[in-house]
C-alpha positions as CSV (number, residue, x, y, z in Angstrom):
1,X,-9.1,-17.4,4.8
2,X,-11.6,-14.7,4.1
3,X,-13.6,-15.7,7.3
4,X,-10.5,-15.6,9.5
5,X,-9.5,-12.1,8.4
6,X,-13.1,-10.9,8.8
7,X,-13.3,-12.3,12.3
8,X,-10.0,-10.8,13.4
9,X,-10.9,-7.4,11.9
10,X,-14.4,-7.4,13.5
11,X,-12.8,-8.0,16.9
12,X,-10.4,-5.0,16.6
13,X,-12.7,-2.3,15.3
14,X,-15.4,-0.1,16.9
15,X,-17.8,-0.5,13.9
16,X,-17.7,-4.3,13.1
17,X,-20.8,-4.0,10.9
18,X,-18.8,-2.0,8.4
19,X,-16.0,-4.6,8.0
20,X,-15.9,-6.1,4.5
21,X,-13.4,-8.6,3.0
22,X,-13.3,-9.3,-0.7
23,X,-11.3,-12.2,-2.1
24,X,-9.8,-12.0,-5.6
25,X,-7.6,-14.6,-7.0
26,X,-6.8,-17.7,-8.9
27,X,-5.8,-21.3,-8.1
28,X,-2.5,-20.6,-6.2
29,X,-2.6,-16.8,-5.4
30,X,-5.3,-14.8,-3.6
31,X,-5.6,-11.1,-2.9
32,X,-7.7,-10.3,0.1
33,X,-9.0,-6.7,0.3
34,X,-10.0,-5.5,3.8
35,X,-12.3,-2.5,4.0
36,X,-13.2,-0.9,7.4
37,X,-14.6,2.4,8.5
38,X,-12.4,5.4,8.0
39,X,-12.1,5.8,11.8
40,X,-10.9,2.2,12.3
41,X,-8.1,2.1,9.8
42,X,-5.6,3.0,12.5
43,X,-6.7,0.2,14.7
44,X,-6.2,-2.3,11.9
45,X,-2.8,-1.0,10.9
46,X,-1.5,-0.4,14.5
47,X,1.6,1.4,15.7
48,X,4.3,1.1,13.0
49,X,2.1,-1.4,11.2
50,X,2.5,-4.1,13.9
51,X,-1.1,-5.2,13.9
52,X,-1.3,-5.4,10.1
53,X,1.9,-7.3,10.2
54,X,0.5,-9.8,12.7
55,X,-2.7,-10.3,10.7
56,X,-0.5,-10.9,7.6
57,X,1.6,-13.5,9.5
58,X,-1.6,-15.4,10.5
59,X,-2.8,-15.2,7.0
60,X,0.4,-16.5,5.6
61,X,0.5,-19.4,8.1
62,X,-3.0,-20.5,7.0
63,X,-2.1,-20.0,3.3
64,X,1.1,-22.1,3.7
65,X,-0.9,-25.0,5.1
66,X,-3.1,-24.9,2.1
67,X,-0.1,-24.4,-0.2
68,X,-1.3,-21.0,-1.5
69,X,0.1,-17.5,-1.7
70,X,-2.0,-14.7,-0.3
71,X,-1.7,-10.9,-0.1
72,X,-3.6,-8.7,2.3
73,X,-4.5,-5.2,1.1
74,X,-6.0,-2.7,3.5
75,X,-8.3,-0.5,1.4
76,X,-9.5,2.9,2.6
């Protein structure tokens, strides 16, 4: 799941070399922390949070297939 979020984020931002995803979690729950350059946070969040919502939807679909619960946090 970490790789999927990283690939999506790198495709959206202007500085893909700065994208970093950290996965923290246990057996059934994971927290994915997405860090991008300060200028690119708006591109990840999108208008009214639509892009971030879409990324979370994709993440939840993958997590449901693996019978896990995941949370995506966008860190400044």
